[in-house]
VOTI-695870 format. One line per field, with one value per residue: residue number from 1; x, y, z of N, C-alpha, C, O in turn. Coordinates in Angstrom, 2 decimals. Each point is the difference from the previous one (the first is absolute). Layout:
REM residues N
seq = [NUM/...]
n.X = [X/...]
n.Y = [Y/...]
n.Z = [Z/...]
ca.X = [X/...]
ca.Y = [Y/...]
ca.Z = [Z/...]
c.X = [X/...]
c.Y = [Y/...]
c.Z = [Z/...]
o.X = [X/...]
o.Y = [Y/...]
o.Z = [Z/...]
REM end
This chain:
REM residues 223
seq = [1/2/3/4/5/6/7/8/9/10/11/12/13/14/15/16/17/18/19/20/21/22/23/24/25/26/27/28/29/30/31/32/33/34/35/36/37/38/39/40/41/42/43/44/45/46/47/48/49/50/51/52/53/54/55/56/57/58/59/60/61/62/63/64/65/66/67/68/69/70/71/72/73/74/75/76/77/78/79/80/81/82/83/84/85/86/87/88/89/90/91/92/93/94/95/96/97/98/99/100/101/102/103/104/105/106/107/108/109/110/111/112/113/114/115/116/117/118/119/120/121/122/123/124/125/126/127/128/129/130/131/132/133/134/135/136/137/138/139/140/141/142/143/144/145/146/147/148/149/150/151/152/153/154/155/156/157/158/159/160/161/162/163/164/165/166/167/168/169/170/171/172/173/174/175/176/177/178/179/180/181/182/183/184/185/186/187/188/189/190/191/192/193/194/195/196/197/198/199/200/201/202/203/204/205/206/207/208/209/210/211/212/213/214/215/216/217/218/219/220/221/222/223]
n.X = [1.31/-1.94/2.45/0.85/0.58/2.13/2.03/-0.37/0.94/2.60/2.15/-0.66/1.74/1.97/-0.23/0.45/1.12/2.32/0.26/1.47/-1.91/-1.45/1.66/-0.84/0.71/2.23/-0.42/2.04/0.05/1.32/0.46/2.47/-1.64/2.32/1.12/0.31/-0.66/0.34/-1.72/0.96/-0.55/0.59/1.31/-1.74/0.82/0.22/-1.81/0.88/0.89/-2.81/1.70/0.40/1.58/0.29/-0.92/2.09/1.62/-1.50/0.42/1.69/-1.97/-0.34/-0.82/-0.33/1.02/-1.99/1.17/-1.59/1.81/0.88/0.87/-2.35/0.08/-0.54/-0.97/-0.17/-1.39/-0.98/0.52/-0.55/1.24/-1.38/0.94/-2.10/1.42/-1.81/0.95/-2.40/-0.18/0.32/-2.24/-1.28/0.58/0.86/0.63/-0.92/-1.74/1.36/-1.36/-1.59/-0.78/0.64/-1.48/-0.30/1.68/1.08/-1.48/0.51/1.27/-0.79/-1.93/1.74/-1.13/-2.19/2.08/-1.70/1.47/-0.37/-0.27/1.68/-2.47/-1.28/-0.13/-2.13/0.22/-0.44/2.33/-0.11/1.97/-0.99/0.23/-2.35/0.21/-0.29/0.19/-1.94/0.78/-1.80/0.58/-1.93/1.32/2.07/1.27/-0.18/2.16/-0.53/1.88/-1.73/2.68/-1.08/1.63/-1.50/0.32/1.73/0.45/1.83/1.58/-2.47/0.07/0.15/-2.13/-1.10/-1.41/-0.36/-1.86/0.64/-0.90/1.41/1.33/-1.72/0.49/0.22/-1.80/0.34/-1.53/-0.93/1.28/-1.54/-1.29/2.48/-1.52/-2.19/0.67/-1.94/0.80/0.06/0.84/0.53/-0.30/-0.57/2.01/0.08/-0.55/0.26/1.70/1.04/-0.68/2.31/1.88/-0.01/0.15/1.67/-1.24/0.70/-1.18/1.77/-0.92/2.07/-1.25/2.11/-1.60/-0.59/-0.19/-0.27/-1.07/-1.16/-0.77/-0.24/-1.89/1.32/-1.71/1.71/-0.64]
n.Y = [-1.06/1.11/0.21/-0.61/-2.58/-1.13/0.73/-0.61/-2.29/0.14/1.11/-0.11/-1.90/0.63/-0.44/-2.07/-1.55/0.90/-1.43/-1.69/1.92/-0.15/1.20/-1.45/-2.15/0.31/-2.06/0.39/-1.90/1.43/0.65/0.54/0.91/0.90/-1.54/-0.36/1.31/1.17/1.74/-1.14/-0.86/-1.83/1.53/-0.48/1.97/1.58/-0.42/2.22/-2.30/-0.70/-0.65/2.40/-0.08/1.01/2.17/1.79/-0.79/0.89/2.32/-0.45/-0.37/1.33/-1.10/2.36/0.01/-1.03/-2.21/-0.34/2.10/-2.11/1.83/-0.07/-1.30/1.46/-1.41/-0.47/-1.27/1.67/-1.42/0.33/0.16/-0.43/-0.11/-0.43/1.40/-0.44/2.02/0.28/0.80/1.46/-0.04/0.92/-2.32/1.51/2.18/1.50/1.01/1.56/0.38/1.25/1.57/0.57/1.57/1.90/1.55/1.93/1.38/2.13/1.84/0.82/1.46/1.70/-0.03/1.54/-1.05/0.24/1.31/0.30/2.01/-1.05/0.44/-1.77/1.90/-0.80/-2.14/-1.39/0.22/-0.42/0.53/-1.23/1.04/0.84/1.69/0.56/1.44/1.32/0.31/0.36/2.40/-0.18/0.73/-0.40/0.92/-2.12/0.54/-0.82/-0.67/-0.90/0.11/-0.87/-0.98/0.45/1.96/1.02/2.18/-1.45/-1.58/-0.31/-1.64/-1.34/-0.52/-0.82/1.94/-2.59/1.04/0.79/-2.01/1.11/-1.21/1.34/-1.81/-1.43/0.34/-2.38/0.83/0.66/0.24/1.35/0.92/0.70/2.11/-1.52/1.72/-1.36/1.07/-1.39/-1.44/1.91/0.83/-1.68/0.14/1.62/-0.80/-2.69/-0.57/1.19/-0.71/-0.81/-0.08/0.12/-1.86/-1.14/1.12/1.39/-0.92/1.54/0.68/0.63/1.91/-0.30/1.29/0.24/2.17/-0.85/0.96/-1.39/0.61/-2.92/1.63/0.26/-1.50/0.50/-2.52]
n.Z = [0.16/-0.09/0.28/-1.81/-0.05/-0.66/-1.98/-2.43/-0.19/-0.02/-1.19/-2.01/0.39/-0.91/-2.18/-2.03/-0.07/-1.09/-2.05/-0.62/1.14/-1.76/-0.87/-1.72/1.08/0.29/-1.00/-0.65/-1.94/0.46/-1.78/0.89/-1.39/-0.19/0.58/2.20/0.64/1.72/-0.30/1.18/2.24/0.08/0.06/-2.22/-1.29/2.03/-0.28/-0.98/0.53/0.57/-1.12/-0.10/0.64/2.26/-0.59/-0.90/2.06/2.05/-0.32/1.10/0.84/-1.22/2.20/-0.25/1.18/1.25/-1.06/1.55/0.25/-0.25/-0.82/-1.60/1.98/-1.79/1.29/-2.38/-0.37/-1.25/1.90/-1.55/2.29/-1.86/2.38/-0.51/1.88/1.87/-1.24/-1.04/-2.24/-0.77/0.40/-1.52/-1.06/-0.93/0.94/1.84/-0.72/1.33/1.84/0.77/-1.00/2.07/1.68/-1.33/-0.51/1.92/0.45/-1.51/-0.46/2.24/-0.57/0.87/2.29/0.36/1.01/0.65/-0.80/2.27/0.13/1.33/-0.46/-0.61/-0.76/-0.88/-2.01/1.52/-1.37/1.86/0.55/0.53/-2.45/1.01/1.88/-2.28/1.92/-0.75/2.39/-1.52/0.22/-1.03/1.51/0.02/-1.96/0.57/1.01/-1.81/-0.85/-1.95/-0.67/-1.84/1.32/-1.42/-2.04/0.95/-0.35/1.13/-0.83/-0.38/1.01/-1.87/-0.42/1.50/0.84/0.24/-0.16/-2.34/-0.87/0.16/-2.13/-0.98/0.50/-1.52/0.76/-0.56/-1.02/-2.24/-1.29/0.71/-1.76/-0.27/-0.21/-0.58/-0.73/0.20/-1.66/-1.27/-1.47/-1.11/-2.32/-1.28/-0.22/-1.64/-2.04/-0.60/-1.58/-2.58/-1.55/0.48/-1.51/-2.04/1.16/-0.96/-0.90/-1.03/-1.50/-0.56/-1.55/-0.78/-0.54/-0.53/0.82/-1.81/0.37/1.94/-1.01/-0.60/1.71/0.04/-0.02/1.58/-0.33/-0.08/1.49]
ca.X = [-1.07/0.90/-0.31/-0.41/-2.12/-0.14/-0.63/-0.41/-0.66/0.16/-0.63/-1.32/-0.94/-0.28/-1.20/-1.31/0.50/-0.59/-1.56/-0.85/1.12/-0.90/-0.18/0.69/1.52/0.54/1.76/0.54/1.07/0.79/1.10/0.04/1.14/1.38/0.29/-0.48/1.23/-0.60/0.88/-1.07/-0.58/2.06/0.84/1.59/0.32/1.17/-0.42/-0.61/0.80/0.17/-0.59/-1.10/0.22/-0.16/-1.17/-1.25/0.47/-0.45/-0.82/-0.39/-1.08/0.74/-0.92/0.11/-1.25/-0.03/0.29/1.44/0.52/1.05/0.44/0.16/0.06/-1.15/-0.29/-0.50/0.55/0.14/-1.39/-0.18/-1.47/-0.62/-1.42/-0.67/-0.86/-0.03/1.34/-0.81/-0.33/1.36/0.68/0.17/1.75/0.79/1.03/-1.16/-0.51/0.71/0.31/-1.39/0.69/1.03/-0.96/-1.38/1.06/0.76/-1.40/0.29/1.34/-0.20/-0.10/0.96/1.74/1.81/-0.55/0.54/0.27/0.20/1.27/-0.58/0.42/-0.43/-1.43/0.22/0.54/1.59/0.54/0.82/0.54/-0.80/-0.87/-0.64/-1.44/-0.30/-0.73/0.09/-0.99/-0.44/-1.02/-0.76/-1.82/-0.20/-0.45/1.02/0.22/1.45/-0.04/1.29/0.63/0.35/1.06/0.13/1.01/0.23/1.48/0.77/0.84/-0.22/0.13/1.80/-0.11/-0.15/0.40/-1.74/-0.55/1.67/0.35/1.45/-0.27/-1.59/-0.79/-1.88/-0.93/-1.11/-0.65/0.33/1.11/0.15/-0.51/0.04/-1.28/-0.57/-0.95/-0.40/-0.77/-1.88/0.03/-0.03/-1.42/-1.36/0.46/0.24/-1.27/0.29/1.44/-0.48/-1.17/0.33/0.25/-0.89/-1.16/-1.81/-1.73/-0.47/0.71/-1.46/1.06/-0.37/0.25/-0.16/0.04/0.46/0.87/1.15/-0.72/0.41/1.07/-0.32/0.37/-0.73/-0.74/-0.06/-1.91]
ca.Y = [0.71/1.30/0.32/1.34/0.13/0.35/1.17/0.32/-0.53/0.33/1.35/-0.62/-0.47/1.30/0.65/-1.04/-0.32/1.06/1.21/-0.98/-0.53/-1.41/-1.02/-0.73/0.09/-0.92/-0.28/0.10/-1.04/-0.38/0.18/1.45/-0.56/0.13/0.30/0.89/1.33/0.82/0.69/0.82/1.80/0.91/-0.09/-1.47/-0.42/-1.06/-1.38/-1.16/-0.48/-0.04/0.99/-0.30/-0.81/-1.82/-0.06/-0.61/-1.52/-0.78/-0.13/0.83/0.83/0.49/0.89/1.12/-0.50/0.54/-0.47/-0.19/-1.49/0.30/-1.08/-1.40/0.03/-0.84/-0.23/-1.81/-1.14/0.87/0.55/1.49/0.80/0.96/0.60/1.22/-0.57/0.76/-0.33/-0.18/-1.68/-0.52/0.91/1.09/0.73/-0.65/-1.22/-1.92/-0.34/-0.61/-1.15/-0.69/-0.15/-0.97/-1.71/-0.81/-0.75/-1.36/-1.22/-0.95/-0.93/-1.38/-0.88/-0.58/-0.92/1.01/0.45/1.63/1.25/1.50/0.69/1.61/1.51/-0.42/-0.40/-0.75/-1.20/-0.14/-1.43/0.59/0.98/-0.20/0.21/-0.82/0.91/1.91/0.41/1.33/1.33/1.33/-0.01/0.63/0.46/-1.14/-1.12/-0.97/-0.20/-0.38/-1.56/-0.76/-0.57/-1.55/-0.63/-1.30/-0.96/1.08/-0.18/0.65/0.87/1.43/0.56/0.56/1.76/0.76/-0.10/-0.05/0.79/0.64/-0.83/-0.43/-1.07/-0.94/-1.09/-0.08/-1.19/0.01/-0.96/-0.93/-0.44/-0.70/-1.72/-0.64/-0.36/0.97/0.63/0.90/1.52/-0.37/-0.79/0.90/0.41/-0.05/-0.38/1.19/0.65/0.02/-0.06/0.59/-0.01/-0.82/1.18/1.31/-0.47/-0.27/-0.58/-0.07/0.55/0.14/-0.01/1.22/-0.08/1.33/0.79/0.95/-0.21/-0.85/-1.78/-0.76/-0.55/-0.33/0.20/-0.80/1.16/-0.47/0.97]
ca.Z = [0.03/-0.22/0.75/-0.67/0.53/1.62/0.65/0.06/1.09/1.55/0.14/-0.24/1.04/1.31/0.74/1.35/1.64/0.77/0.24/0.92/1.72/0.63/-1.38/0.45/-0.22/-1.42/-0.36/-1.50/0.18/-1.17/-0.67/-0.65/-1.03/0.66/1.18/0.34/1.19/0.18/0.52/1.54/0.15/0.33/-1.20/0.67/-1.04/-0.13/0.43/-1.84/-0.28/-0.73/-1.10/-0.50/-1.78/0.17/0.53/-1.45/-1.38/0.36/-0.27/1.35/0.61/1.20/0.64/1.15/1.20/0.57/1.10/0.99/-0.11/-0.80/-1.67/0.14/-1.60/0.03/-1.45/-0.35/1.26/1.66/0.95/0.48/0.54/0.70/0.39/0.44/0.80/0.65/1.05/1.62/-0.01/0.46/1.13/-0.62/-0.49/-1.28/0.52/0.04/-1.36/-0.60/1.25/-0.06/-1.22/0.54/0.76/-1.17/-0.81/0.34/-0.07/-1.15/0.10/0.05/-0.45/-1.59/0.62/-0.28/1.19/-0.09/0.85/-0.29/0.35/0.80/-0.79/-1.21/-0.91/-0.33/0.96/-0.08/0.61/0.65/-0.45/-1.26/-0.16/-0.82/-1.03/0.71/0.44/-0.37/-0.43/-0.10/0.38/-0.37/0.60/1.16/-0.65/-0.14/-1.66/-0.81/0.83/0.36/-0.89/0.70/-1.25/-0.84/-0.39/-0.77/-0.11/1.21/-0.64/0.05/0.87/0.32/-0.21/1.42/0.75/0.26/0.88/1.26/0.56/-1.01/1.13/-0.08/-1.33/-0.33/-0.22/-0.35/0.69/-0.53/0.01/1.28/-0.03/-0.86/-1.19/-0.90/0.87/-1.06/0.65/-0.35/1.99/1.00/0.27/1.20/1.09/0.89/0.05/2.04/1.11/0.49/0.93/1.16/0.92/0.16/1.21/-1.85/0.22/-1.42/-0.88/-1.50/-0.48/-0.18/-1.62/-0.38/-1.38/-1.26/-1.19/-0.45/-0.55/1.18/1.03/0.56/1.19/1.59/1.12/1.45/0.48]
c.X = [0.74/0.11/-1.11/-1.53/-0.14/-0.43/-1.52/-1.46/-0.72/-0.93/-1.35/-0.62/0.60/-0.71/-1.39/0.41/-0.71/-1.66/-0.95/0.83/-0.28/0.19/1.26/1.65/0.08/1.38/-0.31/0.76/0.44/1.15/0.12/0.75/-1.09/1.07/0.27/1.70/-0.98/1.63/-0.97/0.17/1.47/0.51/1.29/0.37/1.42/-0.56/-0.62/1.27/0.68/-0.08/-1.37/0.43/0.16/-1.22/-1.44/0.19/-0.12/-1.70/-1.03/-0.06/0.65/-1.21/0.19/-1.57/0.16/-0.25/1.28/0.87/0.83/0.02/-0.39/-0.21/-1.80/0.20/-0.57/0.31/0.03/-1.92/-0.38/-1.48/-0.15/-1.17/-0.47/-0.86/0.47/0.74/-0.10/0.31/1.80/0.71/0.01/1.32/0.43/1.10/-0.80/0.00/1.10/0.95/-1.05/1.22/1.21/-0.51/-0.57/1.46/0.21/-1.41/-0.26/1.22/-0.10/-0.56/0.02/0.99/1.50/-0.08/0.64/-0.68/0.26/1.60/-0.09/0.52/0.14/-1.05/0.18/-0.16/1.00/-0.34/1.19/0.72/-0.80/-1.71/-0.50/-1.06/0.47/-1.08/0.31/-2.10/-0.58/-1.49/-0.60/-1.40/-0.32/-0.53/1.61/0.19/1.28/-0.11/1.69/-0.17/0.66/0.40/-0.68/0.52/0.06/1.45/-0.08/0.78/-0.05/0.11/1.36/-0.09/-0.07/0.97/-0.86/0.14/0.96/0.84/1.13/0.42/-0.33/-0.29/-1.56/0.05/-1.00/-0.84/0.57/1.25/0.36/-0.70/0.40/-0.54/-0.08/-1.22/-0.85/-1.25/-1.13/0.22/0.55/-1.07/-0.72/0.66/0.69/-1.37/-0.71/0.08/-0.98/-1.65/-0.07/0.19/-0.57/-1.64/-1.08/-0.64/0.58/0.36/-0.99/0.60/-0.84/0.38/0.19/-0.11/-0.07/1.53/1.26/-0.86/0.03/0.48/-0.43/0.85/-0.61/-0.73/0.05/-0.98/0.55]
c.Y = [1.19/0.95/2.04/0.10/-0.67/0.98/1.04/-0.45/0.37/1.06/-0.24/-0.27/0.52/1.11/0.01/0.01/1.41/1.00/-1.45/-0.97/-1.00/-0.67/-0.97/0.73/-0.34/-0.40/-0.07/-0.32/-0.03/-1.04/0.79/-0.93/0.94/0.12/1.49/0.74/0.61/0.40/1.37/1.80/0.70/-0.35/-1.27/-0.45/-0.94/-0.81/-0.82/-0.18/0.29/1.15/0.05/-0.80/-1.64/-0.14/-0.66/-0.53/-1.04/0.16/0.93/1.44/1.46/1.22/0.33/-0.60/1.35/-0.38/-0.22/-1.21/0.55/-1.14/-1.16/-1.05/-1.56/-1.19/-1.43/-0.40/0.82/0.33/1.51/0.44/1.65/0.16/1.05/-0.09/1.59/-0.62/-0.34/-2.19/-0.12/0.57/1.30/0.91/-0.37/-1.36/-1.33/-0.09/-1.34/-0.81/-0.98/-1.01/-0.78/-1.43/-0.50/-0.50/-1.40/-1.00/-1.00/-0.63/-0.89/-0.60/-1.00/-0.35/0.75/0.92/2.05/0.94/1.24/0.21/1.20/1.27/-0.30/-0.33/-1.34/-0.75/-0.47/-1.88/-0.14/0.87/0.27/1.03/-0.80/0.41/1.28/0.55/1.23/0.14/1.33/-0.15/1.05/0.65/-1.40/-1.04/-0.90/0.09/-0.79/-0.95/-1.08/-1.34/-1.25/-0.45/-1.47/-1.18/1.41/-0.52/0.42/1.03/1.02/1.01/0.62/1.15/0.80/-0.27/-0.27/0.67/0.38/-0.43/-0.59/-0.80/-1.40/-0.64/0.08/-1.70/-0.31/-1.36/-1.29/0.25/-0.56/-1.63/-0.18/-1.22/1.37/0.58/1.41/1.22/-0.68/-0.62/0.69/0.77/-0.39/-0.29/1.08/0.47/-0.02/0.67/1.79/-0.06/-0.29/1.66/1.00/-0.60/0.59/-1.51/-0.80/0.01/-0.51/0.01/1.17/0.42/1.47/0.80/0.80/-0.51/-0.52/-1.73/-0.72/-0.75/-0.27/0.18/-0.15/1.65/-0.23/1.07/-0.93]
c.Z = [-0.53/1.01/0.73/-0.25/1.43/1.51/0.22/0.16/1.35/0.18/0.14/1.14/1.15/-0.29/0.38/1.12/0.41/0.04/0.73/1.15/0.29/-1.22/0.02/-0.33/-1.46/0.44/-1.15/0.13/-1.67/-0.43/-0.65/-1.75/-1.40/0.89/0.24/0.92/0.56/1.63/1.28/-0.35/0.16/-1.07/0.44/-1.42/0.01/0.41/-1.29/-0.34/-2.14/-1.54/-0.73/-1.46/0.38/1.06/-1.08/-0.86/0.75/0.28/1.13/-0.12/1.48/0.00/1.10/0.95/0.85/1.89/0.53/-0.26/-1.19/-0.98/0.17/-1.96/0.12/-1.94/0.30/1.57/1.45/-0.47/0.65/0.04/0.57/0.50/0.17/0.66/0.84/1.60/1.83/-0.04/0.46/1.52/-0.08/0.45/-0.58/0.87/-0.23/-1.12/-0.95/0.42/-0.94/-1.66/-0.11/0.06/-1.02/-0.51/0.76/0.47/-1.32/0.00/0.55/0.00/-1.56/0.38/-0.31/1.29/-0.50/1.32/-0.29/-0.07/0.68/-0.30/-1.05/-0.48/-0.53/0.44/-0.38/0.09/0.14/-0.81/-1.60/0.46/-0.52/-0.33/0.90/-0.16/-0.19/-0.47/0.46/0.69/-0.02/0.41/0.98/-0.94/-0.53/-2.07/-0.22/1.68/0.61/-0.54/0.53/-0.83/0.27/-0.44/-1.03/-1.36/0.41/-0.81/-0.30/1.64/0.17/-1.29/0.90/1.15/0.70/1.13/0.50/1.07/0.13/0.91/0.45/-0.84/0.31/-0.26/-0.35/0.84/-1.04/0.63/1.77/0.13/-0.92/-0.80/-0.75/1.23/-1.12/1.18/0.16/1.41/0.94/0.69/1.05/0.94/0.62/-0.08/1.38/0.94/0.38/1.00/0.98/0.55/-0.17/-0.28/-1.00/0.36/-1.18/-0.94/-1.72/-1.09/-1.00/-1.56/0.30/-1.16/-0.30/-1.08/0.60/0.53/0.84/0.30/1.30/2.11/1.07/0.53/1.64/0.71/1.36]
o.X = [1.22/-1.08/-0.56/-0.77/-0.91/-0.72/-0.35/-0.96/-1.14/-1.13/-0.32/-0.98/-0.69/-0.23/-0.70/-0.47/-1.08/-0.55/-1.06/0.85/0.51/-0.76/0.92/0.25/-0.97/0.74/-1.18/0.66/-0.56/0.18/-0.89/1.00/-1.19/-0.11/-0.04/0.90/-0.92/0.99/-0.74/0.24/0.13/-0.48/0.90/-0.20/0.39/1.02/-0.54/0.40/0.99/-0.95/-0.70/-0.91/-0.06/-0.09/-1.01/-0.43/0.57/-0.76/-1.11/0.90/0.36/-0.13/0.27/-1.03/0.82/-0.48/1.13/-0.27/-0.07/-0.37/0.68/-0.08/-0.19/0.50/-0.16/0.86/0.44/-0.67/0.27/-0.94/0.51/-0.99/0.81/-1.05/0.88/-0.14/0.81/0.15/0.25/1.18/0.79/0.22/-0.16/0.06/0.07/1.00/-0.23/0.96/0.42/0.67/0.22/0.31/-0.17/-0.13/-0.26/0.30/-0.29/-0.02/0.30/0.37/-0.58/1.00/1.18/-0.90/1.10/-0.89/0.28/0.72/-0.75/1.17/0.83/-0.42/1.17/-0.24/0.68/-0.92/0.64/-0.82/0.46/-0.62/0.60/-0.66/0.27/-0.69/1.19/-0.77/0.60/-0.72/0.71/-1.08/-1.16/-0.78/0.75/-0.78/0.82/-0.90/0.96/-1.05/0.72/-0.50/0.51/0.12/-0.86/0.22/-0.76/-0.38/0.98/-0.01/0.42/1.00/0.63/0.90/-0.50/1.04/0.27/0.69/-0.39/-0.26/0.55/-0.49/-0.59/0.94/-0.84/0.54/0.67/-0.28/0.87/0.32/-0.89/0.36/0.71/-0.68/0.58/-0.65/-0.61/-0.29/0.03/-0.31/-0.04/-0.88/0.31/-0.38/-0.36/-0.60/-0.68/-0.02/-1.12/-0.71/-0.32/-0.70/-1.04/0.49/-0.22/1.07/-0.96/1.07/-1.23/0.83/-0.93/0.75/0.36/0.46/0.86/0.46/0.75/0.67/-0.15/0.95/-1.17/0.52/-1.04/-0.17/-0.67]
o.Y = [-0.04/0.42/0.60/0.95/0.20/0.06/0.57/0.76/0.08/0.05/-0.06/0.61/-0.06/0.75/0.64/0.96/0.20/0.80/0.28/-0.90/-0.52/-0.96/0.26/1.08/-0.27/0.75/-0.23/0.49/-0.78/-0.82/0.32/-0.71/-0.09/1.21/0.78/-0.80/-0.34/-0.56/0.92/0.79/1.23/-1.00/-0.22/-1.21/-0.90/-0.37/-1.10/1.05/0.27/0.77/-0.99/-0.16/-0.97/-1.02/-0.71/-0.02/-1.01/-0.94/0.48/0.72/-0.45/0.87/-0.90/-0.12/0.90/0.66/0.07/-1.19/1.17/-1.18/-0.71/0.28/-0.95/0.39/-0.39/0.57/-0.45/0.62/0.18/0.10/0.65/0.13/0.85/-0.57/0.74/-0.87/-0.19/-0.84/-1.03/0.18/0.31/1.10/-1.22/-1.23/-0.98/-0.63/-0.94/-0.48/-0.93/-1.03/-0.61/-1.06/-1.22/-1.22/-1.16/-1.19/-1.19/-1.21/-1.01/-1.15/-0.83/-0.19/-0.28/0.83/0.29/-0.34/0.42/-1.00/0.94/0.37/0.78/-1.14/-0.35/0.14/0.46/-0.65/0.18/0.22/0.88/-0.07/-0.82/-0.46/0.18/-0.35/0.15/-0.08/0.48/-0.99/0.81/-0.14/-0.27/-0.86/0.82/-0.19/0.12/0.05/0.02/-0.64/-0.09/0.18/-0.76/-1.13/0.03/-1.18/0.96/1.18/0.74/1.22/0.79/0.67/0.99/-0.84/1.04/-0.21/-0.10/0.67/-1.17/0.04/-0.97/0.74/0.71/-0.65/0.91/-0.80/-0.85/-0.05/-0.84/-0.90/-0.52/-1.16/1.00/-0.74/1.00/-0.21/0.57/0.43/-0.60/-0.02/0.62/-0.29/-0.26/0.63/0.92/0.48/0.20/0.41/0.16/0.59/0.51/0.74/0.66/-0.97/-1.20/0.59/-0.74/-0.48/0.11/-0.79/0.71/-0.28/0.61/-1.05/0.22/-0.90/0.45/-0.72/0.97/-0.59/-0.25/1.08/-0.38/1.21/-0.04]
o.Z = [-0.18/0.42/0.92/-0.08/0.80/1.00/1.03/0.14/0.45/0.49/1.18/0.40/1.02/0.94/0.79/0.62/0.53/0.77/0.56/0.02/0.99/-0.16/0.79/-0.54/-0.70/0.62/-0.27/0.91/-0.78/0.90/-0.78/0.10/-0.32/0.17/-0.95/-0.26/-0.75/0.46/-0.36/-0.91/0.00/-0.54/0.80/-0.13/-0.75/0.59/-0.08/-0.49/-0.68/0.05/-0.25/-0.81/-0.76/0.69/-0.02/-1.15/-0.41/0.23/-0.22/-0.44/1.09/-0.86/0.79/-0.66/-0.16/0.93/-0.47/-0.19/-0.36/0.05/0.74/-1.19/0.76/-1.06/1.15/0.67/1.05/-0.83/1.19/-0.79/0.91/-0.72/0.36/-0.30/-0.44/0.86/0.90/0.88/0.64/0.29/0.89/0.51/0.09/-0.12/-0.74/-0.34/-0.76/-0.60/-0.68/0.14/-1.04/-0.55/0.07/0.01/-0.33/-0.07/0.07/0.23/-0.62/0.24/-0.70/-0.70/-0.22/0.12/-0.47/0.77/-1.12/-0.09/-0.27/0.05/-0.46/0.17/0.15/1.19/-0.92/0.50/-1.03/-0.88/-0.73/1.07/-0.71/-0.94/1.19/-0.96/0.25/-0.97/0.97/0.15/0.59/-0.57/0.32/0.41/-0.53/-0.92/0.91/0.85/0.77/0.00/0.99/-1.11/0.81/0.47/-0.89/-0.24/-0.01/0.03/-0.03/-0.10/0.85/-0.26/-0.36/0.11/0.43/0.62/1.20/0.77/-0.04/1.20/0.52/-0.85/0.82/-0.47/0.03/0.76/0.58/1.20/0.22/0.78/-0.69/-0.21/-0.08/0.72/-0.42/1.02/0.91/1.12/1.08/1.19/1.05/0.82/1.16/0.98/0.73/0.96/1.00/1.16/0.50/0.81/1.08/-0.70/0.11/0.57/0.18/0.15/-0.23/0.38/0.01/-0.46/0.37/-0.94/1.01/-0.42/-0.85/0.70/0.87/-0.74/0.74/0.53/-0.30/0.28/0.54/-0.19/1.03]
REM end
């Protein structure tokens, strides 16, 4: 899914949730193809190691965003989640919300037999000294957007084009690498949705289709 399309959907859903305090929350789950490098609110061009020509040869786009965090990579084989919900659903603070997202990812990985953990003072989820999931969020009038990226089976060599999340001397890994077998994003999605429901206290989930010029993409409405 094109990154620009995903961003348009997020903005549309943010406005919808802002306008309907008692309406549903949304969890947008995608794989980005073509792959994309995104930057956060703070300048971090020095963390993009590849030249524009090299990125063009690899078919990788670059987008500046308004989320927190530094530079990161999204591509096929990576499950990217964009929760659109009122911050009150996560303890009313950004820190509590990020902690809850980390818990969702840790529980998801545990279901696959991958023991993951938080790292002191660093956002995201880790297996040993290698990062397996990144988190970068934004909030507009108490409604969240942007979110997390879980490495299921991406091309890990693409992370060599950047300094992931601005962290030097840290590696990246994936579910597939840790398990030593192929793992598909579709295999992970229902497990993650169930963990998301448990952590955030949603009673149910329903499939939802976006409408409008961005096309039709399956999402989850939470309630």
